[in-house]
N, C-alpha and C positions, 0 to 999 in steps of 0.2 A: 439722182437723189435716192432712188430705190436701192441701188447698190450700196450706198453709204449706210442706209438704214439697216440693210441686211447684215453688213459688217458689224455695225454697232450692236445689233441683236446677238450676233454670235459671240462678240466680246463679252457682253453682259452675261450671257448664259455660261460662258467659260468661267467668268469671275465668280458667279454664283456657285457653280460646281466646285471650284477650287475652295471657296469659303466653306462649303458644306463638308468637303473632305477634311479640311483643317479643323473644323469644329468637332467632327467625329473623332479625329485623331487625338485632339486635346482631351476630349471627354473620356477616351479610353486610356489616357496616360496613367491614372491610378492603378487600373487593372494590370497594365503592362509592367509598371514598377513593382506591383505586388507579385507578379509572376517571376520577375527576375530575383526579387528578394527571397521568394520561396525556393527557387533553384539553389541559391547560395546557401540557404539554411539547410537544405537537404544534403548538399555536398559537405557542409561542416559536420553534420551528423555522421555521414559515412566516414569521413577522415577521422573524426573523433573516435568512432567505434574501432577502426583499425588500430589506432594508437592505444586505446584502452585494452584491447586484446593483447597487444605486444608488451605494454608496460604495467598494466594495472590488474589484469585478470586474475593472476595467481593469488594476490592478496585480498582482492575485493570480491571475487567471484563473478560468474557470468551474469548474475542478476543484480550486482552491486550491493548485495546484502552484507558482505563482510562478516563481521563478528556477530551479527544479529541472528538469533534463532527464532525470530518471530514467524518467519514463513514456514518453518518446519520441514520443508521439502529439500533443502540444501544444507549441507554441513557447514559449520562455522569455519571462518578463515581469520587470518590475523589482521586484516585491514578494517578500517572504519566503515560505517554504513553510508553508502552514497545514494542508494535507492530508498528514499524516505517515504515512499507511498505505502509501505507496509506498517507504518506506525504513525500515530498522531504527532504533529510537531511538538517538541519539548520546548517550553518557554525559556528554559535555561540553555538550550542548544546554541552553540556559537554561531551557526549559520543555518538557514532554512533554504534548501534547494527547491527549485521549481515552484516558487511562490508567485502569487499574483500581485504582491505588494512591491512596488518599485524600489522602496528603500531596502527591503529584504533581498531583492534581487542584486542590488549593488553590493551589499555586504557579502552575499554569498559568492559573487564573482571575484571580489577582492580576496576573500578567504581561500577559495579554491586555488586561485592563481598563486597566492603566496605559498601555500602548502606544496604545490607542484614545483615551484622554483627552489625552495629552501629545505623541504623535507621536514621530518619530525625527529628529534628537536631541530630547530632551525639554525642553531649555532654551527657554522661550517667547520669548526675545529673538532666537533664531536664525531667519533667514528661509530658509536653505538646507536645509530639511527634506526628507529622503528619504521620509518618511511624514508626512502632515499630522496635526495634532491635531484630533480631532473632539469634544473636550469641550464646545465651544460650540454645535456643530451637532446633537449627539445628546443626548437626556436620559438619565437613569439607567436607565430601563426599556429604552430602545433599545440602550444599551451592554450591558446584561445579556442581551438577546436575541442580540446578536452573539457575546458570550462563550459563551452556551449552544450556539449553532449550531456554533462552532468546536470545542467540546469534546464535543458529542454528535451533531452532524448527520451525515447520510448525503450524502457528496459526489456520489454519482450523482444524487440528488434535486436538489442545488444545480445541477449541470451541466444537467440537463434543464430546470429552470426558467429558467436563464440563456439557453439557446439559444431557448427559446420567447419569453421577454421581448424578446430582441434581434430575433427574427423579427417580433414585434408592432410594435416600434419602426420597423423597416424598412418594413413594410407601411403603417404610419400615415404615415410620411414620404412614401412614394410616393403614397398616397391624397391627402395634402395638396397634392401637386404636380399633381393632376388625373388620376391613374391610377384609373379606375373599377374595374378588376379587382382592384387592390390594396385598395380600400375593402372589397370583399367578403371579403378574407382577414384583415382586422384582428381579427375575433372568433375566427378559427381559423387562425392564421398558420403558415407553414412554419418549421421551426427554422432559425435562422441562427447560425453560430458568431461570437461577438464578435470584432471585429478586434483585432489586437495593436497597442499603441501604437507609433508610429513612433519609430525610434531617432534622436535628434538628430544632425545632421551637424556635425562640428567646423568652425569657421570656416576653418581652414587647408585643409580638403578641400572646402569649398563652392565650386562653380564657377559659381554663379548670379551674376546682376548685382547682387544685394542683399547680398552679403557685406561684412564690414567695418563700415562706419558705419551700416548698416541701410538699409531701403528708403526711396527718395526718390520724390517725385512726378515723373512723366515729363512729356512735352510735353502730354499730355491732362489733366494734373493729377490722375491717379488712381493709387492704390496698392492692391495686392491683398494681403490678409492672410488666413491660414488659421488656424482654431482646430482643434487636433489633440488626439486622445485620448492619454493619459487627461486631461492638463491642461497644454497647451503651446501657444504661438503659433509660427507659422512664422518670424516676425520679432519681435524684442524691442526694436527701435529703428526708429521711423518719422519721417521728416521731411516736413512739408507746409507749405503757406501758407494763410492765411485764404481760405475759399471753395473750397479743394480738396475732393476727394471720396476716400473710402477704400472699396474693395470688400472686404467681409469675408464669408467663407464658412465654414460648419461642415464640415470635412473628415472628421469622425468620426461615431460613433453616439451619443456622450454629449451631453447638453444643454450648450450654451455660450452666452455672451452677450458683448457688447463694451460696456464701461462706462468713461466718463471723467467723474468726478464734477464737476470744475471747469467743464466745458463743457456739462453737462446732457445727456450722451449715455448712453443705456442701451438697447441694441438686442438683442433675442433673435435668435440666428443660426439659419440653416437650411442645407440643402445647396445652395440657390440663393443666389447672391451678394446681400448686402444692401449698398446704397449709403448710406454715412454721410457727410454733408456737414459740413465744418469751418465753424463760424460765421464770417461775414464780419467780425464785430467781435472775433474771438478775439485776445487779446493774445499777442505773441511770448513764448516761454518753453518750459519743459519741463513736460509733464503726464503723469501715470501713467494708462495704460489697463490694464484687467484683466478677468477673468471673475468675475462675482459669484456663480456657482453655488457652493453650500457646499463648501468644501474645495479648490477649484481655485486660488484666490488663494494659499492657504497652500502649495500644491504648486509655486508659482513661475509661475503663469499671469499674469504681469505684464510690462508693457513700458513704454517711454518714448516719448511722442509729442512731438516737437519742432516747434514752430510758428515759422517764420522770418518 
């Protein structure tokens, strides 16, 4: 009888211990879920920041100020204001980002997602978009990460990541050009402020020799063309002859290339001039040249190459 009692006592103690562990586990479930949710939110911010630097930085700036001059420390850019912490919410504003109001949050999420997918203006037939449509370049998860960043991100963090990423790009470019010291700085680069896109000069104010009908080949048969940030060519009309060459250089920090589908030309650009030869058997006519980096063609980085 004593052995049975001892066994029963052990079973009871085991059941009590198991029940205690289960109660503690269930009691900690909210904290565990909260930790998992926090990790997912942190990852969404990191992914959104990487996408922002790649697709949005040049137009909206490292702090998301865009065309706002309220901060006074950064120059204006062409994009809209994403960081609304620098000004009081405007009652007439279409959407208020980072709001505590659930209704405003829903409206903002829908508004941002729609803009990312369809651009401005949203009509897909329009080629004169002030903001490109990223619906084909970004998948649903990537668009959601950008939406989450704009609505919940810390713009100081975005700024710091932007200047570090730009510094890494500058160091890598100098390293590729043969600077051994820059190669050592690629892994731990100095922060570099992203350049502001150049403001296009109206043709009536352009005093260069290439105004009007576009750049033409000189006596040496060469034409110089610059790819500029965020997505523009220094010239949108070039006239050459079969066998001529074009010197194309990336004058910005964003990746660019020079593509002419009909002539089989697709050259990645760098800060050093790239010589592109027009085929000797190229037929006279007009050809479209453009940058094939996602979003750049939609922003208007397109020109006409005329072969005489």
